[in-house]
N, C-alpha and C positions, 0 to 999 in steps of 0.2 A: 484501642480506643481509649484506654485508661490514661488520664492525665497525671503526670508526676507533679505533685504540689507539696507545699510545706505544711499543710495542716492535716493532722491526724486526730479525729475527734472521738470522744467516748463519753457516755453519760456517767455522771458521778455526783453524789450528794456532797455539797459543800456547806459553807456557813450560810446564815440566813440571807435570802435574796440571790443565792447562787445555785444553779442546778447543773451546770456543765463545766467540764474541764477539757482542755485540748493541749496539744504540744505544738510548738513553733519550731520548725527546722530551718536552719540557715547553713549554707555551705561557704566555707572559707577557701579561696582559690589561690593557687600559686602556679607560676610557670618558670621554666629554666631555659637557658640558652647554652650553646656549646662553650665549655670551659667555665660555666657559672653554675652556682647552686640554685635550688628552687627558692623563689622569693616572690613577694607581691610586686616588687619593682619590675619584674620581668613581664608582667601582663601587658598586652597590647591595648592601645586606646580604643580599638574597634571591637574588642571582645568584652566578655563579662568583667565586672570590677572585682574588688577583693572579696566582697560578700554578695551572695546571690541566692536565688531560689534554685531548686534542683534542676530545672530545665534551662536556667541561665537567662531567661527572658527578662527578669527583673534583677537588678544588681545595684549595690551601693558601695561607697568608699569607706564607710565606717559601720561598725557593728551597731552603734546606737541608732543610726538612721534605719538600718534594716529591721532592728527589733521594734522600733516605733511604727514602721510602716505595716508590719505584718500582724498587728493586733488591731482589729476593728473596734469600733465604739462599744464599750461595755466590758471588754476583756481586760484583765489585770494579771500581770505576771505574778506567779507564786513567789513569796519571799523577795519581793521587789526591793525592799529596803536593804536587805543584806547584800545586794549586788551593786550598790551605788559606788563603792570604792573598789570594785573589782573590774579589771580590764575586760574580763569576759562577760560582765553585766549579769552574772548568774547563769550564763550558758555553760554547759558541760559538753565535752567531746564524747561522742558515742559512735558505735559502729552502725551498720545498716539495720541491725536488729534492735537499735536503741539501747544497747548495753554500754555502760560507761567504760572507757578504755584510758589507760595511763601511759602505755608504751608509745613512745614518740613515733616509731615506724608504723605501728599498727593503726595509728590515728588516720593515716592518709590512704586514699585510693588513687591509683595512678592510671594514666592512659596516654596515648600518643597525641590525642586532640580532644577538645571538649565534646565533639559530636560522638565520641566513643563512649562517653558516659551515658547510660540509659537508665530506664526506670527499674531495671533489675537490681538485685541487691549487691552485686559485685560485677563491675565491668570486666575484670580480669578472669572471671570464670568462663567467659566465652573465648578466651585466647588459649590456643594450644601451646604456644611457646611462652609460658609464664614461669616466673621464679617464685617459689614459696619457701617460707621457713616455718618452723613449728615451735610454739612456745606455750607451755602449760596445756599441751594437747590440742591447741587451736591453731588453725592456719591463718596466716596473715599475708597480705600482698606486699611484695618487695619491688622497689623500683629497679628498672634495668635501662640500658642505653637508649632504647627507643621510646621511653616515656618522657614526654616533654611538659605535661601538665599534671597537677594533682589537686585534690580537694579533700577537706575533712568536714565531717557532719557535726554541727553544733545544735544542741537540744535545750529547750526550756519549756516548762509547763506554765499554763495560765488558766484562769477560771473566770467565769462570767459573773458579774456583780450588778444587780439591778440598779442600785443607786449610783453606779458609775456610768450607767447608760442614759439615764434621764435626770433632768433637773426639776421634775415635777415635785410638788409638795409631798412629804411623806404620807400625809393622811389620804392622798389619792391612790398611789400605787401600793400603799400599805394595807389596803383592804384585803379581802379574801383573794388569794392568788388564782382561784379557779375561774375558768371561762367556759363558754359553750364549746364542747369538743368538736362539733361539726364545723362551727365557724373557724376554729383554730386550724382544722384540717384543710378547709377551703383556702384560707389566707396563706398557710404554709405552702400548699401546692402551687398557689398563684405566684408566690415569690420565686419559687424554683423555675416555673415556666417563664416568667417575665425575664429573669436573669438569663436563662438559656436562649430565649428569643433575642435578647439584647446582644449576646455574643454572636449570634448568627447575623444580626444586622451589621455588626462591626466587622466581622470576619466570616462570611458565609461558607467559604471553602477552605480556609486556612486551618491548620492544626490548632486545637485549643491549647493555649499556653497560659502561664500565670500572668503574663503581661496583659492578656486579653480579659481574663475573668476577674482577677482580684480588684482592679480599679472599678469595674462595673459593680462588683459585690459591695465595695465600700460606698459607692454612689447610691446603690439601692438602699442600704441601711440608713445612710444619711437622709435619704428622701422620705423616710418614715416620719409621720407627724410627731411621734413621741420622741424621736431622736433630738429634735431641736426645740421641743416645747419647754417653756419655763413656767407655764401656768395652765390650769385646766381650760378646756374649751368652754365658751359661753353656751348656755342652753339653746338648743336649736329653735329657731323661730318658724321653721317650716313644719307645720303639723298637718296631718291628714293622710289619706290613703296613698298619696303619691310622694310623700316626703322621703328622702333617701335615708336608708338605715345605715348604721355604722359600717356594716359589712359592705353595703353598696359603695360607700365613700372610700373604703380601703381598696376595693377592687378597681375603682376608677382611678385612684391615685397610682396604683401599681401599673395600670395600663399605660399611663402617661409619663412614667418616671424617666424613661430613656430619652424622650424628646417631648418637651411640653407642647409643641405645636402639632404633634403628629402621634396618632395612636401607635403604640409599639407594635401591635399586630400588623397594622398596615405597613409600617416601616419594614418589618421583616418579610412580609408578603411580597413587597416590591423587589426584593432581592431574588425571589424565586418565581419570576414570571407573573407576579400579581395575583397568584392563586393561593389563598391561605390553605386550601385543602390539597395542595400539590403533594403528591406522594413523596417526592424528594425532600420537600420541606419537612414533612411529618417524620420521616426517617431520621433526618439530620437533627430535628428537635429532640426526638427520643434519645438519640446518642448523647447530645449535649446535656440533657437533664440527668441521665444516668451518670455521666462523668462528673458533673458538678456536685451532685448529691453524694457521690462516693468519696470525693476527694477534698472539697473545700467548703461546702455549704450543707452540712448534714441536717437531717430532719429535726433532730433535737434542738439545734440552734435556731432553725426556722420557727419551730413551735414556740420557743421562748419569745422571739421577736413578735410573732403573731399575737401572743397573749398580751404583751405590753401595748401593742398598737390597738388591739381591741379594747383594752381597759381604758386607754386614753380617749378614744373616740366614743366610747360607750358611757363615758362619765358626763353628767350625773344621771343619765336616764336608766342605766343598769338594765339594758335589754339582753345583753349577752354575757354578763358576768354578775357576780354576787356583790351585794353592798353591805354584807355583815363583816365586821372587823375580825379578821383572823378566825373565821369559823372552822377552817380545816375540814376534817372528815365529817363534821356535822352539817356541812352544806347540803341542803336538801335537793338542790337542783344541779349543781355543777361539780360536786365532789367526784374526783376521778375514780372509776371503778373498772376493774379488769374482768373480762369475760371469763367465767369459770370453766368453759368447755376446753377440753384438751386440744392442743395444737392451734387454738385461736389466739389467745393472748392480747386481743385488742382492748385498748383502754378508751373509755368514753365517759361523758358526763352521766351522773346518776339519773338524770331525767330521760336518758336514752337507754339506760342499761336493761331495764326489764323487757322493752320491746326487742332489743337486740338479742338478748338471751333466749327469749321465748319464740320469736317469730323470724328473726333475720339471720342469726348466726349460722354460717354454713357448716360449722362443726358440731352443732347440737345433734345428739343421737335421737332419731325419731323412729317411730314404728313404721313398718312397711305400709304404704297406702292401700295395698290389696289385702292386708290382714294375714299375711303368711306367718306372722309371729317373729320374724327377724327384725332387728333394730340396726340401723346404719346411720352414719353422719348425713346431714341434709344434703351436702354436696355430692353424695354418692348414691342418692336415691334413684336417679335415672339409670345409672349403671346397674344397680340392683334390679330394677324393674325389667331392664332389657336382657340381662345376661344371667342373673342368679335366682330371682324370685321363682319359687315353685308354682306360684299361681299366675305366672305370665302366660300369655297365649303362645302356643307352639304348634307347628305343623308336623304331620306324620312324616317320619323319615322315608316312607315309601311314596311320598307325594309325587316324585318324578315317575313313579310306576303306575300312578293312577288313583292313589288314595287321597281324596280331597278333604278328609275329616280334620277339623281344627280341635285340638284338645289342650288342656292345661299341661304345663311342663311336668308337673308331678304325676300326671296320668298317662304319659307316653308309654312307660313300661307296661302298664296294665292294658293299654290299647293294643300293644304288640303281642301280648301273651294270650293264653286261653283260646277262645273261639276266634279271636282276631288273628292268631298266628296262621290258621289255615287259609283265611281270606287273603292275607298278605303274601303267603307262599304262592297262591294261585295267581295273584297279580304279578309276582316276580316271574312265575313260569310263563304267563302270557307275554310278559315283556321280553323274556328270553326268546320265546318263539318268534316274536316280532323281529328281534335283533337277528335271529338265525335266518329269517326270510330276507332281511335287508342284506345280510352278509352274503347269502346265496346269490341274490341279484347283483350285488357288487362284484362277486367273483365272476359271474357270467359276463358282466360288462368288461371286466379286466381282460378276460380271455378274448373277447371280441377285439378289444383294443390292441392286444398283443398280436393277433392275426393281422389286423390292419396295419399295424406298425411294421411287421415283417414284410408284408407286401409292399409297403411304401419304401422300405429299405432296399428291397431288391429292385424296385422300379428306379429308385434314385441311382443305384449302382449301374444299372443298364444305361440309364441316361448319361451318366458320367463317362462310361466306356464309349458310348456313341459320340459324345462330344470330343473325347480324346482322339478317336479315329478320324473324325471330320477335320480336326485341327491338323493331324498328321498328313491327311490327303491334301488339305489346302496348302500346307507348307511345301509338299512335293511339287504341287502345281506351280507354286511361286518360283521354286528353283528351276523347273523346266522352262518357264517363261523367261526367267533371267538369262539362261543359257542361250535361248533363241534370240533374245535382244542383243546379247553380246556378239553372236554370229552375224546378225543382220548389220550391226554397227561396223564390224570388220569388213563385210562385203561392200557396204556403202562407201567406206573410206577408200577401198581398193579401186572402186569404180571412179571415184573423184580423182 
């Protein structure tokens, strides 16, 4: 289910206004024909072009076109100026582990056809008849006569810069960077869901490819209000209990981005029998969300876009973000705080931190509700109460023998010892006597059944012998009658 794509993201601290970095991967492709060497001129018009994504669903004739297409709004190549006069535009050749290589032969991966290139790190690892050479202790794939195509992996890093994403005045997005963490989570998850549903609307049963997801991802980002804004929104004139909040506006815009005339959920639902809760649709949606989040639209990037959109639509009301210039960690409402409990690691706005830490965190160590003295994580309390707590209710191990006393788990041993031992032994003896009587009765029944079975067996044997004798007698009579008929026929013929 994992989609091969060109984006590999990781969170990293950059210069002011940047929080993310990622790598752009482009493949350079060549083909050869009999009697000719590998070259880009050998590529067929119907197949991928010189530069493509890993799955080949998107391709370009020049590296400049490919590199420009594969960075969405807000992303800037690292050391972009230094690559202006470079034919490689700053891209370097790397192996499948993103390690830079300089050996000409080691740069390329070979296969008999493009379909044989997969998402695995090396296509030729699957081939039993492969040729390898070793250099500096590392194996490299070598071309042989049955290899007709090859490709090499080009790598370039880039980072996200806020002022490259938006044209809004610096005083607007230059305020405190912090936003309401719950709103960010909601918008981030909504962006992923809408993108996944949009891919299902476009190709409900097809394999998810770069050609399907990347244009929709670009369209989704461009549909954000902050992406095309050049000035802040005018203050809302709709005041009152029913006026839309910034979060409401974002959610509505995301719902409609794929088709302005049709709600995106309804559009996707129509592809699956018109039922939004259709199990097939839900399973397909979960698969798409997992694949997109893992390969081309990670949570860190979605969170950054969600913050920018919230800050744009929330200005100048400041309902979901802070209006103090660069307040940083001093922000009393929205400063990000990490949960201190081991294994949690959730980050949230300061306004939610205390409630989460004290009342909501599943990993907070709490005392046993029954007061046994043990402390366990909140998400293990029910397991503790059912299986571990010494103060949990327990039944006597001799319950099946007649002891109906309910005791605490810690008192089971005491219940079975002392005076209780004699009573439980009596219960066991009585039950054994009952079992003995039952066994005796069953043995008598078995004996009767054996006698009846033997009688029936003999009766069946006698019946079978009788039938055999009757058949033999009947056969003899038929023979006798046949002879008489033959004699009568001869006599009749003689008379005639």
